[in-house]
mmCIF file as Biopython writes it, N, C-alpha, C and O atoms, coordinates in Angstrom:
data_model
#
loop_
_atom_site.group_PDB
_atom_site.id
_atom_site.type_symbol
_atom_site.label_atom_id
_atom_site.label_alt_id
_atom_site.label_comp_id
_atom_site.label_asym_id
_atom_site.label_entity_id
_atom_site.label_seq_id
_atom_site.pdbx_PDB_ins_code
_atom_site.Cartn_x
_atom_site.Cartn_y
_atom_site.Cartn_z
_atom_site.occupancy
_atom_site.B_iso_or_equiv
_atom_site.auth_seq_id
_atom_site.auth_asym_id
_atom_site.pdbx_PDB_model_num
ATOM 1   N N  . MET A ? 1  ? 118.188 -168.551 151.002 1.0 0.0 1  A 1 
ATOM 2   C CA . MET A ? 1  ? 118.778 -168.819 150.027 1.0 0.0 1  A 1 
ATOM 3   C C  . MET A ? 1  ? 118.176 -168.569 147.904 1.0 0.0 1  A 1 
ATOM 4   O O  . MET A ? 1  ? 117.476 -169.424 147.361 1.0 0.0 1  A 1 
ATOM 5   N N  . PRO A ? 2  ? 118.556 -167.581 147.320 1.0 0.0 2  A 1 
ATOM 6   C CA . PRO A ? 2  ? 117.807 -167.648 146.025 1.0 0.0 2  A 1 
ATOM 7   C C  . PRO A ? 2  ? 118.320 -169.564 145.287 1.0 0.0 2  A 1 
ATOM 8   O O  . PRO A ? 2  ? 119.241 -170.369 145.147 1.0 0.0 2  A 1 
ATOM 9   N N  . GLU A ? 3  ? 116.457 -169.230 144.987 1.0 0.0 3  A 1 
ATOM 10  C CA . GLU A ? 3  ? 116.423 -170.593 144.109 1.0 0.0 3  A 1 
ATOM 11  C C  . GLU A ? 3  ? 117.714 -171.454 143.159 1.0 0.0 3  A 1 
ATOM 12  O O  . GLU A ? 3  ? 118.250 -172.562 143.126 1.0 0.0 3  A 1 
ATOM 13  N N  . LEU A ? 4  ? 117.778 -170.091 142.432 1.0 0.0 4  A 1 
ATOM 14  C CA . LEU A ? 4  ? 118.927 -170.023 141.220 1.0 0.0 4  A 1 
ATOM 15  C C  . LEU A ? 4  ? 119.885 -169.071 141.473 1.0 0.0 4  A 1 
ATOM 16  O O  . LEU A ? 4  ? 119.583 -167.889 141.638 1.0 0.0 4  A 1 
ATOM 17  N N  . VAL A ? 5  ? 121.243 -169.563 141.525 1.0 0.0 5  A 1 
ATOM 18  C CA . VAL A ? 5  ? 121.851 -167.964 141.482 1.0 0.0 5  A 1 
ATOM 19  C C  . VAL A ? 5  ? 122.993 -167.968 140.163 1.0 0.0 5  A 1 
ATOM 20  O O  . VAL A ? 5  ? 123.189 -169.127 139.799 1.0 0.0 5  A 1 
ATOM 21  N N  . LYS A ? 6  ? 123.447 -167.387 139.707 1.0 0.0 6  A 1 
ATOM 22  C CA . LYS A ? 6  ? 123.997 -166.663 138.488 1.0 0.0 6  A 1 
ATOM 23  C C  . LYS A ? 6  ? 125.409 -166.888 138.888 1.0 0.0 6  A 1 
ATOM 24  O O  . LYS A ? 6  ? 125.767 -166.410 139.964 1.0 0.0 6  A 1 
ATOM 25  N N  . ARG A ? 7  ? 126.366 -167.638 138.074 1.0 0.0 7  A 1 
ATOM 26  C CA . ARG A ? 7  ? 127.932 -167.894 138.286 1.0 0.0 7  A 1 
ATOM 27  C C  . ARG A ? 7  ? 128.535 -166.814 137.450 1.0 0.0 7  A 1 
ATOM 28  O O  . ARG A ? 7  ? 128.209 -166.521 136.299 1.0 0.0 7  A 1 
ATOM 29  N N  . LYS A ? 8  ? 129.275 -166.374 138.041 1.0 0.0 8  A 1 
ATOM 30  C CA . LYS A ? 8  ? 130.679 -164.955 137.371 1.0 0.0 8  A 1 
ATOM 31  C C  . LYS A ? 8  ? 130.773 -166.043 136.177 1.0 0.0 8  A 1 
ATOM 32  O O  . LYS A ? 8  ? 131.829 -166.649 136.359 1.0 0.0 8  A 1 
ATOM 33  N N  . CYS A ? 9  ? 130.050 -166.589 134.926 1.0 0.0 9  A 1 
ATOM 34  C CA . CYS A ? 9  ? 131.346 -167.111 133.676 1.0 0.0 9  A 1 
ATOM 35  C C  . CYS A ? 9  ? 130.918 -165.892 132.151 1.0 0.0 9  A 1 
ATOM 36  O O  . CYS A ? 9  ? 130.323 -164.820 132.043 1.0 0.0 9  A 1 
ATOM 37  N N  . LYS A ? 10 ? 131.514 -166.688 131.363 1.0 0.0 10 A 1 
ATOM 38  C CA . LYS A ? 10 ? 131.005 -165.859 129.980 1.0 0.0 10 A 1 
ATOM 39  C C  . LYS A ? 10 ? 129.450 -166.202 129.581 1.0 0.0 10 A 1 
ATOM 40  O O  . LYS A ? 10 ? 128.594 -165.473 129.080 1.0 0.0 10 A 1 
ATOM 41  N N  . ASN A ? 11 ? 129.376 -168.121 130.144 1.0 0.0 11 A 1 
ATOM 42  C CA . ASN A ? 11 ? 127.542 -168.067 129.182 1.0 0.0 11 A 1 
ATOM 43  C C  . ASN A ? 11 ? 126.841 -167.248 130.483 1.0 0.0 11 A 1 
ATOM 44  O O  . ASN A ? 11 ? 127.021 -167.467 131.681 1.0 0.0 11 A 1 
ATOM 45  N N  . PRO A ? 12 ? 125.745 -165.951 129.668 1.0 0.0 12 A 1 
ATOM 46  C CA . PRO A ? 12 ? 125.160 -165.578 130.833 1.0 0.0 12 A 1 
ATOM 47  C C  . PRO A ? 12 ? 123.863 -166.519 131.295 1.0 0.0 12 A 1 
ATOM 48  O O  . PRO A ? 12 ? 123.251 -166.399 132.357 1.0 0.0 12 A 1 
ATOM 49  N N  . ASP A ? 13 ? 123.663 -167.237 130.508 1.0 0.0 13 A 1 
ATOM 50  C CA . ASP A ? 13 ? 122.611 -168.417 130.495 1.0 0.0 13 A 1 
ATOM 51  C C  . ASP A ? 13 ? 123.313 -169.810 131.503 1.0 0.0 13 A 1 
ATOM 52  O O  . ASP A ? 13 ? 123.146 -171.005 131.259 1.0 0.0 13 A 1 
ATOM 53  N N  . ALA A ? 14 ? 124.038 -169.276 132.550 1.0 0.0 14 A 1 
ATOM 54  C CA . ALA A ? 14 ? 124.583 -169.951 133.176 1.0 0.0 14 A 1 
ATOM 55  C C  . ALA A ? 14 ? 124.004 -169.821 134.693 1.0 0.0 14 A 1 
ATOM 56  O O  . ALA A ? 14 ? 124.130 -168.860 135.452 1.0 0.0 14 A 1 
ATOM 57  N N  . TYR A ? 15 ? 123.094 -171.503 135.003 1.0 0.0 15 A 1 
ATOM 58  C CA . TYR A ? 15 ? 122.538 -171.288 136.586 1.0 0.0 15 A 1 
ATOM 59  C C  . TYR A ? 15 ? 123.301 -171.936 137.399 1.0 0.0 15 A 1 
ATOM 60  O O  . TYR A ? 15 ? 124.078 -172.698 136.824 1.0 0.0 15 A 1 
ATOM 61  N N  . LEU A ? 16 ? 123.386 -171.908 138.853 1.0 0.0 16 A 1 
ATOM 62  C CA . LEU A ? 16 ? 123.069 -172.729 139.749 1.0 0.0 16 A 1 
ATOM 63  C C  . LEU A ? 16 ? 122.689 -173.145 140.304 1.0 0.0 16 A 1 
ATOM 64  O O  . LEU A ? 16 ? 122.604 -172.429 141.302 1.0 0.0 16 A 1 
ATOM 65  N N  . ASP A ? 17 ? 122.000 -174.601 140.556 1.0 0.0 17 A 1 
ATOM 66  C CA . ASP A ? 17 ? 120.310 -174.737 140.871 1.0 0.0 17 A 1 
ATOM 67  C C  . ASP A ? 17 ? 120.626 -175.088 143.102 1.0 0.0 17 A 1 
ATOM 68  O O  . ASP A ? 17 ? 121.731 -175.543 143.398 1.0 0.0 17 A 1 
ATOM 69  N N  . GLU A ? 18 ? 120.223 -174.981 143.567 1.0 0.0 18 A 1 
ATOM 70  C CA . GLU A ? 18 ? 120.036 -174.918 144.758 1.0 0.0 18 A 1 
ATOM 71  C C  . GLU A ? 18 ? 121.026 -176.352 145.458 1.0 0.0 18 A 1 
ATOM 72  O O  . GLU A ? 18 ? 121.693 -176.446 146.488 1.0 0.0 18 A 1 
ATOM 73  N N  . GLN A ? 19 ? 120.645 -177.573 144.055 1.0 0.0 19 A 1 
ATOM 74  C CA . GLN A ? 19 ? 121.602 -179.016 144.593 1.0 0.0 19 A 1 
ATOM 75  C C  . GLN A ? 19 ? 122.437 -178.657 144.033 1.0 0.0 19 A 1 
ATOM 76  O O  . GLN A ? 19 ? 122.977 -179.733 144.289 1.0 0.0 19 A 1 
ATOM 77  N N  . ASP A ? 20 ? 123.832 -177.687 142.924 1.0 0.0 20 A 1 
ATOM 78  C CA . ASP A ? 20 ? 124.317 -177.682 142.141 1.0 0.0 20 A 1 
ATOM 79  C C  . ASP A ? 20 ? 124.967 -176.588 143.814 1.0 0.0 20 A 1 
ATOM 80  O O  . ASP A ? 20 ? 126.115 -176.382 143.422 1.0 0.0 20 A 1 
ATOM 81  N N  . LEU A ? 21 ? 124.935 -176.278 144.437 1.0 0.0 21 A 1 
ATOM 82  C CA . LEU A ? 21 ? 124.854 -175.602 145.314 1.0 0.0 21 A 1 
ATOM 83  C C  . LEU A ? 21 ? 125.639 -175.514 146.206 1.0 0.0 21 A 1 
ATOM 84  O O  . LEU A ? 21 ? 126.510 -174.736 146.595 1.0 0.0 21 A 1 
ATOM 85  N N  . LYS A ? 22 ? 124.678 -177.548 146.806 1.0 0.0 22 A 1 
ATOM 86  C CA . LYS A ? 22 ? 124.876 -178.314 147.984 1.0 0.0 22 A 1 
ATOM 87  C C  . LYS A ? 22 ? 126.315 -179.631 147.751 1.0 0.0 22 A 1 
ATOM 88  O O  . LYS A ? 22 ? 127.144 -180.142 148.503 1.0 0.0 22 A 1 
ATOM 89  N N  . ASP A ? 23 ? 126.007 -179.727 146.444 1.0 0.0 23 A 1 
ATOM 90  C CA . ASP A ? 23 ? 127.881 -180.572 145.968 1.0 0.0 23 A 1 
ATOM 91  C C  . ASP A ? 23 ? 128.369 -179.402 145.926 1.0 0.0 23 A 1 
ATOM 92  O O  . ASP A ? 23 ? 129.510 -179.829 146.099 1.0 0.0 23 A 1 
ATOM 93  N N  . ILE A ? 24 ? 128.523 -178.296 145.849 1.0 0.0 24 A 1 
ATOM 94  C CA . ILE A ? 24 ? 129.893 -177.349 146.252 1.0 0.0 24 A 1 
ATOM 95  C C  . ILE A ? 24 ? 130.099 -177.545 147.321 1.0 0.0 24 A 1 
ATOM 96  O O  . ILE A ? 24 ? 131.078 -178.278 147.460 1.0 0.0 24 A 1 
ATOM 97  N N  . ALA A ? 25 ? 129.657 -177.252 148.198 1.0 0.0 25 A 1 
ATOM 98  C CA . ALA A ? 25 ? 129.919 -176.623 149.321 1.0 0.0 25 A 1 
ATOM 99  C C  . ALA A ? 25 ? 130.380 -178.457 149.964 1.0 0.0 25 A 1 
ATOM 100 O O  . ALA A ? 25 ? 131.548 -178.758 150.207 1.0 0.0 25 A 1 
ATOM 101 N N  . GLU A ? 26 ? 129.298 -179.373 150.119 1.0 0.0 26 A 1 
ATOM 102 C CA . GLU A ? 26 ? 130.199 -180.901 150.951 1.0 0.0 26 A 1 
ATOM 103 C C  . GLU A ? 26 ? 131.201 -181.259 149.958 1.0 0.0 26 A 1 
ATOM 104 O O  . GLU A ? 26 ? 131.726 -182.364 150.092 1.0 0.0 26 A 1 
ATOM 105 N N  . SER A ? 27 ? 131.595 -180.446 148.886 1.0 0.0 27 A 1 
ATOM 106 C CA . SER A ? 27 ? 132.898 -180.670 147.594 1.0 0.0 27 A 1 
ATOM 107 C C  . SER A ? 27 ? 134.056 -180.266 148.452 1.0 0.0 27 A 1 
ATOM 108 O O  . SER A ? 27 ? 134.960 -180.939 148.947 1.0 0.0 27 A 1 
ATOM 109 N N  . GLU A ? 28 ? 133.791 -179.015 148.493 1.0 0.0 28 A 1 
ATOM 110 C CA . GLU A ? 28 ? 134.321 -178.228 150.068 1.0 0.0 28 A 1 
ATOM 111 C C  . GLU A ? 28 ? 135.124 -178.406 150.850 1.0 0.0 28 A 1 
ATOM 112 O O  . GLU A ? 28 ? 136.322 -178.177 151.012 1.0 0.0 28 A 1 
ATOM 113 N N  . GLU A ? 29 ? 134.037 -179.016 151.522 1.0 0.0 29 A 1 
ATOM 114 C CA . GLU A ? 29 ? 134.110 -179.648 153.032 1.0 0.0 29 A 1 
ATOM 115 C C  . GLU A ? 29 ? 135.215 -180.447 153.459 1.0 0.0 29 A 1 
ATOM 116 O O  . GLU A ? 29 ? 136.089 -180.349 154.321 1.0 0.0 29 A 1 
ATOM 117 N N  . ASP A ? 30 ? 134.661 -181.865 151.934 1.0 0.0 30 A 1 
ATOM 118 C CA . ASP A ? 30 ? 135.688 -182.549 151.671 1.0 0.0 30 A 1 
ATOM 119 C C  . ASP A ? 30 ? 136.952 -182.103 151.231 1.0 0.0 30 A 1 
ATOM 120 O O  . ASP A ? 30 ? 137.774 -182.926 151.633 1.0 0.0 30 A 1 
ATOM 121 N N  . ILE A ? 31 ? 137.421 -181.343 150.701 1.0 0.0 31 A 1 
ATOM 122 C CA . ILE A ? 31 ? 138.579 -180.378 149.889 1.0 0.0 31 A 1 
ATOM 123 C C  . ILE A ? 31 ? 139.120 -180.981 152.085 1.0 0.0 31 A 1 
ATOM 124 O O  . ILE A ? 31 ? 139.791 -181.883 152.588 1.0 0.0 31 A 1 
ATOM 125 N N  . ARG A ? 32 ? 138.427 -179.980 152.532 1.0 0.0 32 A 1 
ATOM 126 C CA . ARG A ? 32 ? 139.541 -178.734 154.213 1.0 0.0 32 A 1 
ATOM 127 C C  . ARG A ? 32 ? 138.976 -180.476 154.918 1.0 0.0 32 A 1 
ATOM 128 O O  . ARG A ? 32 ? 139.926 -181.235 154.727 1.0 0.0 32 A 1 
ATOM 129 N N  . GLN A ? 33 ? 138.121 -181.037 155.426 1.0 0.0 33 A 1 
ATOM 130 C CA . GLN A ? 33 ? 138.765 -183.109 155.673 1.0 0.0 33 A 1 
ATOM 131 C C  . GLN A ? 33 ? 139.982 -184.031 155.385 1.0 0.0 33 A 1 
ATOM 132 O O  . GLN A ? 33 ? 140.673 -184.683 156.168 1.0 0.0 33 A 1 
ATOM 133 N N  . GLY A ? 34 ? 140.035 -183.919 154.230 1.0 0.0 34 A 1 
ATOM 134 C CA . GLY A ? 34 ? 141.753 -184.717 153.562 1.0 0.0 34 A 1 
ATOM 135 C C  . GLY A ? 34 ? 140.954 -185.127 152.554 1.0 0.0 34 A 1 
ATOM 136 O O  . GLY A ? 34 ? 141.748 -185.577 151.728 1.0 0.0 34 A 1 
ATOM 137 N N  . ARG A ? 35 ? 139.363 -185.296 151.925 1.0 0.0 35 A 1 
ATOM 138 C CA . ARG A ? 35 ? 139.272 -186.843 151.455 1.0 0.0 35 A 1 
ATOM 139 C C  . ARG A ? 35 ? 138.896 -185.843 149.976 1.0 0.0 35 A 1 
ATOM 140 O O  . ARG A ? 35 ? 137.974 -185.251 149.416 1.0 0.0 35 A 1 
ATOM 141 N N  . VAL A ? 36 ? 140.326 -186.165 149.859 1.0 0.0 36 A 1 
ATOM 142 C CA . VAL A ? 36 ? 140.573 -186.042 148.760 1.0 0.0 36 A 1 
ATOM 143 C C  . VAL A ? 36 ? 141.249 -187.115 147.980 1.0 0.0 36 A 1 
ATOM 144 O O  . VAL A ? 36 ? 141.490 -187.976 148.827 1.0 0.0 36 A 1 
ATOM 145 N N  . TYR A ? 37 ? 141.937 -187.773 146.168 1.0 0.0 37 A 1 
ATOM 146 C CA . TYR A ? 37 ? 142.495 -188.762 145.532 1.0 0.0 37 A 1 
ATOM 147 C C  . TYR A ? 37 ? 142.782 -188.009 144.881 1.0 0.0 37 A 1 
ATOM 148 O O  . TYR A ? 37 ? 141.987 -187.156 144.483 1.0 0.0 37 A 1 
ATOM 149 N N  . THR A ? 38 ? 143.709 -188.043 144.625 1.0 0.0 38 A 1 
ATOM 150 C CA . THR A ? 38 ? 144.994 -188.271 143.287 1.0 0.0 38 A 1 
ATOM 151 C C  . THR A ? 38 ? 144.036 -188.919 142.215 1.0 0.0 38 A 1 
ATOM 152 O O  . THR A ? 38 ? 143.149 -189.745 142.433 1.0 0.0 38 A 1 
ATOM 153 N N  . HIS A ? 39 ? 144.426 -188.340 140.955 1.0 0.0 39 A 1 
ATOM 154 C CA . HIS A ? 39 ? 144.274 -190.097 139.661 1.0 0.0 39 A 1 
ATOM 155 C C  . HIS A ? 39 ? 144.086 -191.374 139.981 1.0 0.0 39 A 1 
ATOM 156 O O  . HIS A ? 39 ? 143.207 -192.224 140.124 1.0 0.0 39 A 1 
ATOM 157 N N  . GLU A ? 40 ? 145.631 -191.136 140.063 1.0 0.0 40 A 1 
ATOM 158 C CA . GLU A ? 40 ? 146.381 -192.410 140.326 1.0 0.0 40 A 1 
ATOM 159 C C  . GLU A ? 40 ? 145.182 -193.494 141.065 1.0 0.0 40 A 1 
ATOM 160 O O  . GLU A ? 40 ? 144.570 -194.447 140.584 1.0 0.0 40 A 1 
ATOM 161 N N  . GLU A ? 41 ? 145.162 -192.857 142.486 1.0 0.0 41 A 1 
ATOM 162 C CA . GLU A ? 41 ? 144.692 -193.345 143.930 1.0 0.0 41 A 1 
ATOM 163 C C  . GLU A ? 41 ? 143.162 -193.561 143.310 1.0 0.0 41 A 1 
ATOM 164 O O  . GLU A ? 41 ? 143.219 -194.682 142.804 1.0 0.0 41 A 1 
ATOM 165 N N  . LEU A ? 42 ? 142.114 -193.148 143.147 1.0 0.0 42 A 1 
ATOM 166 C CA . LEU A ? 42 ? 140.367 -192.661 142.364 1.0 0.0 42 A 1 
ATOM 167 C C  . LEU A ? 42 ? 140.764 -194.472 141.302 1.0 0.0 42 A 1 
ATOM 168 O O  . LEU A ? 42 ? 140.106 -195.485 141.538 1.0 0.0 42 A 1 
ATOM 169 N N  . GLY A ? 43 ? 142.019 -194.438 140.134 1.0 0.0 43 A 1 
ATOM 170 C CA . GLY A ? 43 ? 141.868 -194.965 139.582 1.0 0.0 43 A 1 
ATOM 171 C C  . GLY A ? 43 ? 142.180 -197.043 139.959 1.0 0.0 43 A 1 
ATOM 172 O O  . GLY A ? 43 ? 141.869 -198.172 139.579 1.0 0.0 43 A 1 
ATOM 173 N N  . LYS A ? 44 ? 143.103 -196.174 141.084 1.0 0.0 44 A 1 
ATOM 174 C CA . LYS A ? 44 ? 142.771 -198.277 141.581 1.0 0.0 44 A 1 
ATOM 175 C C  . LYS A ? 44 ? 141.712 -198.191 142.599 1.0 0.0 44 A 1 
ATOM 176 O O  . LYS A ? 44 ? 141.365 -199.296 143.016 1.0 0.0 44 A 1 
ATOM 177 N N  . ILE A ? 45 ? 141.043 -197.083 143.164 1.0 0.0 45 A 1 
ATOM 178 C CA . ILE A ? 45 ? 140.142 -197.666 144.067 1.0 0.0 45 A 1 
ATOM 179 C C  . ILE A ? 45 ? 138.396 -197.534 142.916 1.0 0.0 45 A 1 
ATOM 180 O O  . ILE A ? 45 ? 137.289 -197.512 143.454 1.0 0.0 45 A 1 
ATOM 181 N N  . LEU A ? 46 ? 138.496 -197.499 142.118 1.0 0.0 46 A 1 
ATOM 182 C CA . LEU A ? 46 ? 137.824 -197.940 140.789 1.0 0.0 46 A 1 
ATOM 183 C C  . LEU A ? 46 ? 137.931 -199.058 139.333 1.0 0.0 46 A 1 
ATOM 184 O O  . LEU A ? 46 ? 137.172 -199.494 138.467 1.0 0.0 46 A 1 
ATOM 185 N N  . GLY A ? 47 ? 139.774 -199.195 139.833 1.0 0.0 47 A 1 
ATOM 186 C CA . GLY A ? 47 ? 139.847 -201.466 139.297 1.0 0.0 47 A 1 
ATOM 187 C C  . GLY A ? 47 ? 140.254 -200.535 137.991 1.0 0.0 47 A 1 
ATOM 188 O O  . GLY A ? 47 ? 140.382 -201.339 137.067 1.0 0.0 47 A 1 
ATOM 189 N N  . PHE A ? 48 ? 140.595 -198.779 137.347 1.0 0.0 48 A 1 
ATOM 190 C CA . PHE A ? 48 ? 141.380 -199.108 136.103 1.0 0.0 48 A 1 
ATOM 191 C C  . PHE A ? 48 ? 142.419 -199.111 136.062 1.0 0.0 48 A 1 
ATOM 192 O O  . PHE A ? 48 ? 143.043 -199.078 135.002 1.0 0.0 48 A 1 
ATOM 193 N N  . HIS A ? 49 ? 143.082 -199.163 137.504 1.0 0.0 49 A 1 
ATOM 194 C CA . HIS A ? 49 ? 145.420 -199.088 137.690 1.0 0.0 49 A 1 
ATOM 195 C C  . HIS A ? 49 ? 145.091 -200.394 138.210 1.0 0.0 49 A 1 
ATOM 196 O O  . HIS A ? 49 ? 144.054 -200.814 138.722 1.0 0.0 49 A 1 
ATOM 197 N N  . ARG A ? 50 ? 146.411 -201.048 137.921 1.0 0.0 50 A 1 
ATOM 198 C CA . ARG A ? 50 ? 146.702 -202.146 138.315 1.0 0.0 50 A 1 
ATOM 199 C C  . ARG A ? 50 ? 147.298 -202.074 140.283 1.0 0.0 50 A 1 
ATOM 200 O O  . ARG A ? 50 ? 147.636 -203.106 140.864 1.0 0.0 50 A 1 
#
């Protein structure tokens, strides 16, 4: 895999590095496995909502 991958966006200088691609892949897997939270659930977990 190339060190940097150019993103398809309006900013020609926007690049994704290896860590970005790894984080995206992990996020996609979390979504597939149902490990996602609503804003309200996350707020409760982090103690922002009671």
